[in-house]
C-alpha positions as CSV (number, residue, x, y, z in Angstrom):
1,X,-15.6,11.7,-9.7
2,X,-13.6,9.7,-12.1
3,X,-12.0,6.2,-11.6
4,X,-8.7,7.5,-11.4
5,X,-9.3,9.8,-8.8
6,X,-11.2,7.0,-6.7
7,X,-8.3,4.5,-7.3
8,X,-5.6,6.9,-6.7
9,X,-7.3,9.2,-4.4
10,X,-9.6,7.3,-2.1
11,X,-9.3,3.8,-2.4
12,X,-5.4,3.9,-0.7
13,X,-7.2,5.0,2.4
14,X,-9.9,2.4,2.2
15,X,-7.3,-0.2,1.8
16,X,-4.9,1.3,4.7
17,X,-8.1,1.3,7.1
18,X,-9.1,-2.1,6.2
19,X,-5.4,-3.5,6.5
20,X,-5.0,-2.0,9.9
21,X,-8.3,-2.1,11.5
22,X,-9.1,-5.5,10.1
23,X,-5.8,-7.1,11.2
24,X,-6.3,-5.8,14.7
25,X,-10.0,-7.2,14.7
26,X,-8.9,-10.5,13.4
27,X,-5.9,-10.6,16.1
28,X,-8.4,-9.7,19.1
29,X,-11.2,-12.0,17.9
30,X,-10.1,-15.0,15.9
31,X,-6.4,-15.8,17.4
32,X,-7.1,-19.4,16.4
33,X,-7.1,-18.5,12.7
34,X,-3.9,-16.3,13.1
35,X,-1.7,-18.9,11.3
36,X,0.4,-20.0,8.2
37,X,-1.8,-23.0,7.6
38,X,1.4,-24.6,6.4
39,X,0.5,-27.7,4.1
40,X,4.3,-29.1,4.1
41,X,3.3,-32.1,5.9
42,X,0.7,-33.1,3.2
43,X,3.4,-33.1,0.5
44,X,6.9,-32.2,0.8
45,X,8.2,-32.5,-3.0
46,X,9.5,-29.5,-4.1
47,X,7.9,-27.7,-1.4
48,X,11.1,-26.2,0.3
49,X,12.4,-25.0,-2.7
50,X,9.4,-23.0,-3.7
51,X,8.9,-21.7,-0.2
52,X,12.2,-20.5,-0.1
53,X,12.1,-19.0,-3.6
54,X,8.7,-17.3,-3.2
55,X,9.4,-16.0,0.4
56,X,12.9,-14.5,-0.5
57,X,11.6,-13.1,-3.6
58,X,8.4,-11.6,-2.1
59,X,9.9,-10.0,1.0
60,X,13.0,-8.6,-1.1
61,X,10.4,-6.9,-3.3
62,X,8.4,-5.4,-0.6
63,X,11.4,-4.2,1.1
64,X,12.9,-2.8,-2.2
65,X,9.3,-0.8,-2.9
66,X,9.5,0.5,0.8
67,X,13.1,1.6,0.2
68,X,12.8,3.1,-3.1
69,X,9.3,4.8,-2.5
70,X,8.9,5.3,1.1
71,X,12.1,6.5,2.3
72,X,12.9,10.2,1.7
73,X,14.4,11.0,-1.9
74,X,17.2,13.0,-0.1
75,X,18.6,10.0,1.6
76,X,19.5,8.4,-1.7
77,X,21.0,11.3,-3.2
78,X,22.9,11.9,0.2
79,X,24.5,8.5,-0.3
80,X,25.7,9.4,-3.8
81,X,23.1,7.6,-5.7
82,X,21.6,9.3,-8.4
83,X,17.9,9.2,-9.9
84,X,19.0,7.1,-12.6
85,X,21.1,4.9,-10.8
86,X,18.3,4.5,-8.4
87,X,15.9,3.2,-11.3
88,X,18.5,0.8,-12.6
89,X,18.9,-0.7,-9.1
90,X,15.2,-1.3,-9.0
91,X,15.1,-2.7,-12.7
92,X,18.0,-5.1,-11.8
93,X,16.7,-6.0,-8.3
94,X,13.0,-6.2,-9.4
95,X,14.0,-8.8,-12.3
96,X,16.2,-11.0,-10.0
97,X,13.7,-11.2,-7.2
98,X,10.6,-11.0,-9.4
99,X,12.0,-14.1,-11.2
100,X,12.9,-15.9,-8.0
101,X,9.4,-15.3,-6.6
102,X,7.5,-16.1,-9.9
103,X,9.2,-19.8,-10.2
104,X,8.6,-20.3,-6.3
105,X,4.8,-18.9,-6.5
106,X,4.4,-21.0,-9.7
107,X,5.5,-24.1,-8.2
108,X,3.1,-23.5,-5.1
109,X,0.2,-22.5,-7.2
110,X,0.5,-25.7,-9.3
111,X,1.1,-27.8,-5.9
112,X,-2.2,-26.0,-4.5
113,X,-4.5,-26.8,-7.4
114,X,-3.2,-30.3,-8.6
115,X,-2.1,-32.0,-5.6
116,X,-5.4,-33.6,-4.3
117,X,-4.3,-33.9,-0.5
118,X,-3.3,-30.1,-0.5
119,X,-6.2,-29.3,-2.6
120,X,-8.6,-30.8,0.0
121,X,-7.1,-29.2,2.7
122,X,-7.2,-25.5,1.1
123,X,-9.9,-22.9,1.4
124,X,-10.8,-20.8,-1.6
125,X,-9.0,-17.8,0.1
126,X,-5.9,-19.7,0.1
127,X,-6.0,-20.3,-3.4
128,X,-7.3,-16.8,-4.4
129,X,-4.6,-14.9,-2.5
130,X,-1.9,-16.9,-4.0
131,X,-3.1,-16.3,-7.5
132,X,-3.5,-12.6,-6.8
133,X,-0.1,-12.1,-5.7
134,X,1.2,-13.9,-8.8
135,X,-1.1,-11.6,-10.9
136,X,0.4,-8.6,-9.1
137,X,3.8,-10.0,-9.5
138,X,3.4,-10.3,-13.4
139,X,1.9,-7.1,-13.8
140,X,5.2,-5.6,-11.8
141,X,7.5,-7.6,-14.1
142,X,5.6,-6.2,-17.2
143,X,6.5,-2.7,-16.1
144,X,10.4,-3.5,-16.6
145,X,10.5,-3.2,-20.3
146,X,8.9,0.0,-20.0
147,X,11.1,1.1,-17.3
148,X,14.2,0.1,-19.1
149,X,13.2,2.1,-21.9
150,X,12.8,5.1,-19.6
151,X,16.2,4.6,-18.1
152,X,18.0,3.9,-21.5
153,X,16.9,7.6,-22.4
154,X,18.1,8.8,-18.9
155,X,14.5,9.5,-18.1
156,X,13.6,8.6,-14.3
157,X,10.3,11.0,-14.3
158,X,8.0,8.1,-14.0
159,X,9.9,6.6,-11.1
160,X,10.0,9.7,-9.4
161,X,6.0,10.4,-10.2
162,X,5.4,7.0,-8.7
163,X,7.6,7.8,-5.6
164,X,6.1,11.3,-5.0
165,X,2.3,9.6,-5.3
166,X,3.3,7.0,-2.6
167,X,4.6,9.5,-0.3
168,X,1.7,12.0,-0.8
169,X,-0.6,9.0,0.2
170,X,1.0,8.3,3.4
171,X,1.4,12.0,4.3
172,X,-2.4,12.1,4.0
173,X,-2.2,14.4,1.1
174,X,-3.0,12.0,-1.9
175,X,-2.1,13.5,-5.2
176,X,-3.6,11.2,-8.2
177,X,-2.9,14.0,-10.9
178,X,0.5,12.8,-10.3
179,X,-0.3,9.6,-12.1
180,X,-2.3,10.9,-15.0
181,X,0.4,10.6,-17.4
182,X,2.2,7.3,-16.2
183,X,1.5,4.3,-18.4
184,X,-1.6,2.2,-17.8
185,X,0.4,-0.9,-16.7
186,X,1.8,0.9,-13.6
187,X,-1.4,2.1,-12.5
188,X,-3.0,-1.5,-12.9
189,X,0.1,-2.9,-10.9
190,X,-0.6,0.0,-8.0
191,X,-4.5,-1.1,-8.0
192,X,-3.6,-5.0,-7.7
193,X,-0.9,-4.2,-5.3
194,X,-3.2,-2.1,-3.0
195,X,-5.7,-4.8,-3.2
196,X,-3.2,-7.1,-1.6
197,X,-3.3,-5.1,1.5
198,X,-7.2,-5.0,1.3
199,X,-7.6,-8.8,1.5
200,X,-4.8,-9.0,3.9
201,X,-6.8,-9.2,7.1
202,X,-9.0,-12.1,5.9
203,X,-6.3,-14.3,4.5
204,X,-3.3,-16.3,5.8
205,X,-1.2,-13.3,4.9
206,X,-1.7,-12.1,8.7
207,X,0.9,-14.2,9.8
208,X,3.5,-11.7,8.4
209,X,2.6,-9.6,11.4
210,X,4.0,-12.3,13.8
211,X,7.2,-13.4,12.1
212,X,9.1,-15.5,14.6
213,X,12.2,-13.2,15.0
214,X,12.1,-13.9,18.8
215,X,13.2,-17.4,18.0
216,X,16.9,-16.0,17.4
217,X,17.2,-14.9,20.9
218,X,15.1,-17.3,22.9
219,X,16.5,-19.7,25.3
220,X,17.4,-23.3,24.2
221,X,14.6,-25.7,24.8
222,X,16.0,-29.1,26.9
223,X,14.7,-32.2,25.6
224,X,15.4,-35.4,27.5
225,X,14.7,-38.9,26.4
226,X,12.6,-40.8,28.6
227,X,14.6,-44.1,29.4
228,X,13.3,-47.4,31.3
229,X,15.2,-47.9,34.4
């Protein structure tokens, strides 16, 4: 078995298993570690701006990948969006939100490394996962010039191959041969992206599972001031 078949035929299922089972085990056995570990109280300079740019960017990128690669191809064509239009949408959205994420993540990384108070409160995994995300992001951004070249020549074939591979993995019928002719930078980006899900259960990323959406509909808290009589 060569590395290509391992990374695109077997590795995705190792990642998915660790991602799901590992998250469940951590929630079941280590609930006190299930938190964001926010360091905003230690240093607020630039933190709000960086957090907003980073989170809006990375969530938009994730949702964009999900919409483009997981949702059925027929859905896009049914909406009247051709494959070429779909590719240009991905290029433009990926560029905008990718740059937002890069700026925000860069500020957070510098803060995490060079702010003494934040660095002292950081674990190895906090720093590692942030830099891994940034490396994955940079690899994704580096695919954009190649994608523009494909789109400029009216050729959405690579996008369709990537989509077909993702859907083959999710339907438990991985077809690594779909990626054999794809540019190396796409394949490296895929490996880095899959590895994010591998380290997910042992990092602070687990807080994504419990995003506080219930706050939007919960009852108001009544706070009364204690006054002396």
